[in-house]
C-alpha positions as CSV (number, residue, x, y, z in Angstrom):
1,X,56.1,-23.0,49.2
2,X,58.3,-20.0,49.0
3,X,58.7,-18.1,45.7
4,X,62.2,-18.0,44.3
5,X,61.9,-14.3,43.8
6,X,61.3,-13.8,47.5
7,X,64.7,-15.4,48.2
8,X,66.5,-12.7,46.2
9,X,64.4,-9.9,47.6
10,X,65.0,-10.8,51.2
11,X,68.8,-10.6,50.8
12,X,70.6,-7.5,52.1
13,X,72.9,-5.4,49.9
14,X,75.5,-5.9,48.6
15,X,74.8,-9.7,48.5
16,X,71.4,-9.0,47.0
17,X,72.9,-7.2,44.0
18,X,75.5,-10.0,43.6
19,X,72.9,-12.7,43.6
20,X,70.6,-10.9,41.2
21,X,73.6,-10.3,38.8
22,X,74.6,-13.9,39.1
23,X,71.1,-15.1,38.4
24,X,71.1,-13.2,35.1
25,X,74.5,-14.4,34.1
26,X,73.7,-18.0,34.8
27,X,70.3,-18.0,33.1
28,X,71.9,-16.3,30.0
29,X,74.3,-19.2,29.6
30,X,71.8,-21.6,28.0
31,X,68.0,-21.6,27.2
32,X,67.6,-24.9,29.0
33,X,68.6,-23.5,32.4
34,X,65.9,-22.9,35.0
35,X,66.0,-21.3,38.5
36,X,64.3,-23.1,41.3
37,X,64.2,-22.9,45.1
38,X,65.4,-26.2,46.7
39,X,66.5,-26.7,50.3
40,X,65.9,-23.0,50.8
41,X,68.5,-22.1,48.2
42,X,68.4,-20.9,44.6
43,X,69.5,-23.8,42.4
44,X,70.0,-23.7,38.7
45,X,69.0,-26.7,36.7
46,X,70.1,-27.8,33.2
47,X,67.3,-29.7,31.6
48,X,65.9,-30.4,35.1
49,X,69.3,-31.6,36.6
50,X,70.8,-29.4,39.4
51,X,74.1,-28.0,38.2
52,X,74.9,-25.0,40.4
53,X,73.5,-22.9,43.3
54,X,74.0,-19.6,45.1
55,X,74.7,-19.3,48.8
56,X,76.5,-17.3,51.5
57,X,79.5,-18.6,53.4
58,X,78.7,-18.8,57.1
59,X,82.2,-18.0,58.2
60,X,82.9,-14.8,56.2
61,X,79.4,-13.9,54.9
62,X,80.6,-13.8,51.3
63,X,78.4,-15.0,48.5
64,X,79.5,-18.0,46.4
65,X,78.5,-20.1,43.4
66,X,78.4,-23.8,44.2
67,X,79.1,-26.2,41.3
68,X,77.3,-29.5,41.9
69,X,79.8,-31.5,39.9
70,X,82.8,-29.5,40.9
71,X,84.9,-32.6,41.5
72,X,85.4,-32.7,37.7
73,X,87.3,-29.3,37.8
74,X,90.8,-28.4,39.0
75,X,90.7,-24.6,38.7
76,X,92.6,-23.1,41.5
77,X,89.8,-20.6,42.3
78,X,87.4,-23.4,43.1
79,X,87.3,-24.6,46.7
80,X,86.4,-28.1,47.8
81,X,86.7,-28.0,51.6
82,X,85.0,-31.0,53.1
83,X,82.8,-31.6,50.0
84,X,83.2,-34.8,48.1
85,X,81.3,-33.8,44.9
86,X,80.8,-30.0,45.0
87,X,83.2,-27.1,44.8
88,X,82.5,-23.5,45.4
89,X,83.7,-20.2,43.8
90,X,83.9,-17.6,46.5
91,X,83.0,-14.0,45.5
92,X,83.8,-10.7,47.1
93,X,80.6,-8.5,47.1
94,X,82.8,-5.4,47.4
95,X,84.6,-6.2,44.1
96,X,83.5,-6.4,40.5
97,X,82.4,-10.0,39.6
98,X,85.1,-12.0,37.7
99,X,82.8,-12.5,34.7
100,X,85.3,-14.4,32.6
101,X,86.0,-17.0,35.4
102,X,82.2,-17.3,36.2
103,X,81.3,-17.8,32.5
104,X,84.1,-20.3,32.0
105,X,83.2,-22.5,34.9
106,X,79.4,-22.3,34.1
107,X,80.1,-23.4,30.5
108,X,82.3,-26.2,31.7
109,X,79.6,-27.3,34.1
110,X,76.9,-27.2,31.4
111,X,79.2,-29.1,29.0
112,X,79.4,-32.0,31.5
113,X,75.7,-32.5,30.9
114,X,75.7,-31.7,27.2
115,X,78.6,-34.2,26.5
116,X,76.9,-37.0,28.5
117,X,79.6,-37.2,31.2
118,X,76.7,-36.4,33.6
119,X,73.4,-38.0,32.5
120,X,70.5,-35.7,32.1
């Protein structure tokens, strides 16, 4: 089984830096968040339940945060594409991370679990 740290280390810059920064931002949102490797991707779980993940868009090679229960959100910066449940937040690795938007959406996602809307 591959180590989650290997995933981050194998990425090329600037994506590597973006992913490492996002990892810290996500883990700092709540003490019950863990980082695991599933399906070859870094997933973040809240009390064992997958709530977001990091990946790279195949078309434009830009990193993004995938929100597992994104269907509950209508923020214009979240993209649904052909997904029924998940939405993604595309990021530009050449720009500063939009920290307020990232933290807002992460807290909203965590609150789905804390409030019981999504069962843990």
